[in-house]
N, C-alpha and C positions, 0 to 999 in steps of 0.2 A: 855211726855214733848212735850207733845204735841209738837214733831217736828211739829207734829201737834202741834206745839207749838211754836217754836221759840218765836216770839213776841206776838203771839195771847193770850197766857194765861195772860200776864200782863194786857191787856185791859179787858179780860173777868173777871178776878178775882177781879180787883180793882173797876170796875164800873158796873159789871153785875147786881147788885141789884138796881142800880140807873137808868140805861137805860131801859125804857119800850118799849115793842114791838111797833114799829111805831116811837119811839124816838122823838115825837113831843110834848109830854106833854098832860096833861088832857084837854079835851074839844076841841082839835084840830083834825080835820078829815084829815088825810093825804091821798093823792092819792095812789092807789095800785101801787106797784113797777112793772117795766117792766118785762114781763115774761122771755125774753131772758137774761136780767140782772140777774134775780134770778137763772136761769139754769147755767149761767156762774159762778156766785159766789159760788153756791153749788158745782159745778164741780171742781172749784179751791180748795176748802177746802177738797174735797174728794180725788181728783186725785193728785194735786200738792203736798200737804202735805204727801200723801202716797208715792210719788216718791222721797221725800227728803232723805229717808233712803239710797236708792241706790246712790243718788247723793253724799251723804256724803262719802260713800265707795269709789266712784270714785275720789272725791276731795282729800282724804287723801292718795291716792296711791302715790302721788309725792309732796304733800304739808304737812308739819308737822301738826298734828291734832289740837293742840292748836292755832297755827297760822292761820290755815284754819278757825276755828270757830271765832277767834278774829277779823281777817280782814273782814270776812263776816259780822259780827255784827257791826263793826265800820262803814262800808260803808252804811249798812241799817240804822243805827242810825243817821248818818249824813243826809241822805235823809229825814228821818222822822222829824228830828230836823229842817231842812230847811223849811219843810212844816209847822211846828209849828210857826216858825218865820214869815212866810207869813201870817198866821192866827192871828198873834200878841199874841201868847200864851207865858206867862212868868212863869218860875218855881219858887217855894218857897223853902226855906231851908228844910222844912219838906219833900217836894217831892224829893229833892236831896238825903237826908238821906235815905228815904225809897227805892229809886231807887238803891242806892248802895247795900243795903241788898238784894233786889230782884235780882239785877244783879249777886250777888255772888251765890245765891241759884239756879237761873234759868240757867245762862250762864256759869259762871266759873265752878261750880261743875256739873250742869245738862248737858249742851251741851258739856262742856269740857270732861267729862267722856264718853259721847256718841261718840264724834269724835275720841277719843283715842281708845275706844273699837272697833270701826268699822275698825281699822287696823287689827283686829283679828277675829271678829265675823261677820258672814253673815248678810246682811242688813235685810233680812226677820226675822231672829231670834231676831235681835235688836228691831224691831218694835213690836214683840209679847211680849217681856219682858217689854217694855215701856207701853204697852196697859193696864197693871194692875194699872196704876197710880191712877185712881178713887178709887180703893180699899185702896191704901196707903193714899190718901188724907183723906178718911173717918176715918181711924185709927188714923192718926196724929191729925185731927181736934177733934176727941173724946178725945184724950189724953190732948190736949190743953185746951179744955173746961171742962174736967172732967165730961162729960156727955155721957153715952153710950146708945144711942137710937137705938134699934134694931127692926127688923121685919124679917119675913121669907125670903123675897127676899134678904135683906142685908146679912143674914147669909149664905144663899145658894151661893150668889155671891162671898163672901169672901172665902169660902171653895173651890169653883170651881176655883177661881183665883189662889189660892195656889197650887191646883192640876195641873193646866196648867203650872205654872212656874216649879213645880217639874218635870213634864214630860219633859220639855225642858232642864232643868239643869241636870236631871238624865241621859238622853240619848243623845240628840242632841249636848250638850256641852261637858260633861265630857268624852264621848267616843272619841271625836275628838282629843284634845290635851290640855295640861295644859294652854296654852296661850288663847285658846278659852274659857275655863272655867273662867280664870281670867277676860277676857273681859266681859263675862256674869255677873260676880259679879260687875264689874265697872258700867255696865248699870243699874243694880239694885240700886247701890249707887246713880247714877245720878237721877234715878226716885224718890228715897226717897228725895234727895235734892230738886228736882223740886216741889215735893208735899209739902215739908216744906215751900218753897217760896209761894205756893198758900195759905197755912194756914196763913202765916205771912201777905200776902197782904189782906186777908179777915179780919183778926183781927185788922189790923192797921187802918181800916176804913178811908183810905186816899182818900180825894176828889180831883177832878181835871180832866183835859182832859185825857182820855185813850191814845190818840195819844201822848201827851207830856210825860206821865208816861212811855210809851213804848219806846220812843226815848231815854229818860234819862237812863232807865234800860239797853237798848242795849249798849249805850255808856259806862256806868259803867262796864258792863260785858265784853265788848271788851277790855277795859283798863286792867282789871284783867287777862283776858286770854292771852293777848300779854305779860304782865309782867311775868306771870307764865311760858309761853312758852320760854321766854328769859332766865329766871333763871334756867329752866330745860335744857337749852342748845339746843333748837330746831334750833337755828341759825347756829350751827356748821354743816358744810357740806351742808347747804341749799342754793340753787341757783335758781333764777327765770328761768334761762335758762334750768334747769333740769325739770321744771314742764311740764307735758305732755299736749297735746291739750285736752284730755279727762278730765283731772283734771281742766283745765281752764273752759271748758264748764260747768262742774258740779258746780264749784265755782260760776260762773255767774248765773246759774240756782238757786242755793240756795239763793244768795243775792237778785236777782231781783224778781224772782217768789216766792220762798219759804218764804222770809221775807217781802218784800215790797208789792207786788201786792196781794198776797193771804191774808196778814194781812189786807189790805184795804178792800178786799172783805168780810172778816170775820166781821170786824167792821160794815160794811154796812148791813150785814145780821142781826146782833144783833139789829140794829135800826128798822128792819122791822118784825122780827120773834122772837119767844120765844127762850131763851137760850137752852132749852131742845131740840128743833128741830135743832138748829144750831150745837149743840154738837154731832149730829149723825155722824159727821165725825170721831169720835173716834172708831166707829164700822167698818168703811170702810177703814181707813188708813192702818191697818195691812194687810187686804186682798190685797190691792193694792201693798204694799211693798213686800209681799211674792210672788205674781205673777210676779212683775217686776224683782225681784231678780232671780227667776227661768227662766224667759223668756230671759232677757238681759244679766245676769251675770252667768248663769249656776249654780245657787245655788240649792242644793239638796232639794227637797220637799218630805220628807219621810212620812210614815204613822204617825209617832210621831208628825211631824210638822203640818200635817193636823188636827190631833186630838187636839193638843194644840191650834191651831187657833180657832177651833170651841168652845173649852172649855173656852178660855180666852175671846173671843168676847161675848159668852153667859154670862160669869161672869160679864163683864162690863155692859151689858144690865140689869142684875138682880140688880146690885148695883145702877145703875141709876134709875131703877124703885123703888127700896126701898127708896132711898133718896128723890125722888119726893113724894112718899106717906107720908113720915115723914114731909116734908115741908108743904104739904097740911093740915096735922093734926095739925100743929103748928100755922096755920093762924087763927087769931081771927076774927069771922064774924063782919062786920061793923054794927053799929047801924043804924036802919032805922028811 
């Protein structure tokens, strides 16, 4: 979820097939992007989104998890919606309806589960469990289309991904405490929900500005998260005065850098480079999350964690390679 994810997957999955590299349309030769801008944009998707897992852990230390996610997405959604209004973008009823569904899958269940789980699960382990999302997306998309297209890379990646998750759940989670194991299961539930949202957004074939769709989905998800948090009683005993400085800094980082700035960089990259190249952040984010959790938060990096990291990243790369091969095979050559 793709915290590497927050808002980014909304834009990627709803418009990825529409936006061509260069984003200028056929016949238009765009000037090459500035090299420093490219480095900064890729650095943001690699490092900032990798750091969001630790930031979530710090934020939920003194802010109730559903409130932390809800207010974060509310602020980010308002900023993006204001940008849309400046650009004179207006939503349709179909976009509202689809954004509510996407907001439920992505933010209420996806990010809601992640924020709650990180009150119990180390941030590095959370990032590794979420890293198997491409495998879940493939399975759910195959179920939805009733078409099971396989190759050796996909099969190997799926089995490796399951092995990596089993290694984490079997040792790093279950031997710790029941609360950690429950948090791990919640993260997997959130990953499945996020993947279901991706499948829905692809099959809905909804057209429109990725920026507008992201803003609407963020706002719908924020409303659901804040409502759920209130119904579950997160307001009881919560006081702004009790929020620590570290939680405030983490909350600000998640809102400004994690959602708004890196989302903008991500969309800009999609306009200039292929989605496959841009998606390489999914390989790097878990590494960044595990290293930051070890370095700054003292999270244990055991041999099991290192093995699981290598296995899961390898699995995601194999699945990505396998799906790319299938997509190339399905392309019909144009007539000359």
